[in-house]
C-alpha positions in Angstrom: -30.0 25.1 -11.3 -33.1 23.6 -13.0 -33.6 19.9 -13.4 -33.5 18.6 -16.9 -34.2 15.5 -18.8 -31.6 13.4 -20.6 -32.3 11.0 -23.4 -29.9 8.7 -25.2 -31.2 7.5 -28.6 -31.9 3.8 -28.7 -31.4 3.5 -24.9 -34.3 2.1 -22.9 -34.2 2.5 -19.2 -33.1 5.0 -16.6 -30.1 7.1 -17.5 -29.2 7.4 -13.8 -28.0 3.8 -13.9 -25.1 5.0 -16.1 -23.8 7.4 -13.6 -22.2 6.5 -10.3 -22.5 9.1 -7.6 -20.6 7.3 -4.9 -17.5 9.4 -4.0 -15.4 6.3 -3.3 -15.7 5.3 -6.9 -14.3 8.7 -8.2 -11.7 9.2 -5.5 -8.0 9.2 -6.4 -6.6 5.8 -5.6 -3.0 6.7 -5.5 -1.1 5.8 -2.3 2.5 6.5 -3.3 3.3 8.7 -6.3 6.9 9.9 -5.9 9.6 10.8 -8.3 12.7 8.9 -7.0 14.8 12.1 -6.5 12.1 13.5 -4.2 12.2 10.7 -1.7 14.2 11.3 1.4 13.6 8.0 3.3 11.8 4.8 2.9 11.2 2.5 5.9 9.7 -1.0 5.6 8.9 -2.6 8.9 7.8 -6.2 9.5 6.6 -6.0 13.2 6.4 -9.8 13.6 9.9 -10.3 12.1 11.9 -7.1 12.8 15.2 -8.6 11.5 13.8 -8.3 7.9 12.9 -4.6 8.4 15.0 -1.8 6.9 15.3 1.9 6.3 16.8 3.6 3.2 18.0 7.1 3.1 18.8 9.4 0.2 21.3 11.9 1.5 21.9 15.4 0.3 25.2 14.5 -1.3 23.4 12.0 -3.5 24.6 9.0 -1.6 22.4 6.4 0.0 22.4 4.4 3.3 20.8 1.1 4.2 20.0 0.5 7.8 18.6 -2.5 9.6 15.9 -0.9 11.8 16.8 -3.2 14.7 20.3 -1.6 14.8 21.2 2.1 14.6 24.3 1.7 12.4 24.2 1.7 8.5 25.0 -1.5 6.6 28.6 -1.3 5.3 27.8 -3.1 2.0 24.7 -3.2 -0.2 23.8 -3.4 -3.8 23.6 0.2 -5.0 21.8 -0.7 -8.2 19.0 -2.5 -6.4 18.7 0.3 -3.9 18.4 3.1 -6.4 16.0 1.0 -8.5 13.9 0.5 -5.4 13.3 4.2 -5.1 11.7 4.2 -8.6 9.1 1.7 -7.5 7.2 4.2 -5.5 5.5 5.8 -8.5 1.8 5.1 -9.2 1.1 2.6 -6.4 -2.7 2.4 -6.0 -5.2 0.7 -3.8 -8.0 -1.3 -5.4 -11.0 0.0 -3.5 -12.3 1.4 -0.2 -13.8 -1.4 1.8 -17.2 -0.4 3.0 -19.0 -3.7 3.3 -17.4 -4.9 6.5 -19.2 -4.9 9.9 -18.1 -2.4 12.5 -16.7 -5.3 14.6 -14.5 -6.5 11.6 -13.2 -2.9 11.0 -12.4 -2.6 14.7 -10.7 -6.0 14.6 -8.5 -4.9 11.6 -7.6 -1.6 13.2 -6.7 -3.2 16.5 -4.6 -6.0 15.0 -0.9 -5.9 14.3 0.0 -5.0 10.7 2.2 -7.5 8.9 4.0 -4.7 7.2 4.3 -0.9 7.6 5.7 1.1 4.7 6.7 4.8 5.4 7.9 7.2 2.7 9.1 10.7 3.5 9.9 13.3 0.9 12.2 16.3 1.0 9.3 18.6 2.0 8.8 16.6 5.2 5.5 15.0 4.1 5.2 11.4 5.4 2.9 8.7 4.0 2.6 5.6 6.2 0.7 2.5 5.0 -0.1 -0.3 7.3 -0.8 -3.7 5.6 -3.0 -6.4 7.2 -3.6 -9.9 6.1 -7.1 -10.5 4.6 -8.7 -13.7 5.7 -8.9 -16.4 3.0 -12.3 -16.8 1.4 -11.7 -20.5 1.0 -10.1 -22.6 3.7 -7.8 -24.3 1.2 -5.7 -22.9 -1.7 -5.7 -24.2 -5.3 -3.2 -26.9 -4.3 -5.3 -28.2 -1.4 -3.1 -26.6 1.3 -4.7 -24.8 4.2 -5.0 -21.1 3.4 -4.5 -18.8 6.4 -4.9 -15.6 4.4 -5.8 -14.4 1.0 -2.8 -14.7 -1.3 -4.0 -12.0 -3.7 -5.4 -9.2 -1.6 -4.7 -7.5 1.7 -6.3 -4.8 3.8 -4.5 -1.5 4.3 -4.8 1.7 6.3 -3.2 4.9 5.1 -1.9 7.5 7.5 -3.9 6.2 10.5 -7.2 7.5 9.0 -9.1 4.2 10.0 -10.4 3.9 6.4 -9.9 0.3 5.3 -8.5 -0.1 1.8 -8.1 -3.2 -0.2 -4.9 -3.7 -2.1 -3.7 -6.3 -4.6 -0.3 -7.9 -3.9 0.6 -7.6 -7.6 0.6 -3.8 -7.2 2.8 -4.0 -4.1 5.2 -6.9 -4.9 8.0 -4.6 -6.0 8.0 -2.6 -2.8 7.4 -5.5 -0.3 11.1 -6.3 0.0 13.2 -7.4 2.9 16.6 -6.1 3.9 18.4 -9.2 2.4 17.2 -8.1 -1.1 19.7 -5.2 -0.9 22.7 -7.2 0.4 
């Protein structure tokens, strides 16, 4: 392939500034993109507060189960409407960006820390996606109300399928799926 020159009328400067060659910019940012009928199980675990963790299963007979992950028996009663609606939330869930501006020590620190939430989704083909969420330290030591901010209230770090690539997510994209077991009761 021969090099060629590109000119845009009325544009002064280098055209190369208009094109981004970084793969991370063009990469697909979808984490979860499921049709509800294709999801077999959803597990949401809060390692530091296991009593809030749960597992949902969509059985072959088109029934559902809700299980506290601390116990092995299914919950006898739950809100079926909330449960079935929850399965629809796992469509078009995206991360914001791949974090590449952290030091190696900071990346290692994130990878070695305990996630505040682990979300696992398995479909009927057996494919499993697991997302670990980690608190992002607050940029300011106090929030907008003057209270001490221990972590960023808008963003978090995430690792998808143990690949050690740090992603940044916005809570507003994940609020619908960051539920606790009591939500379904």
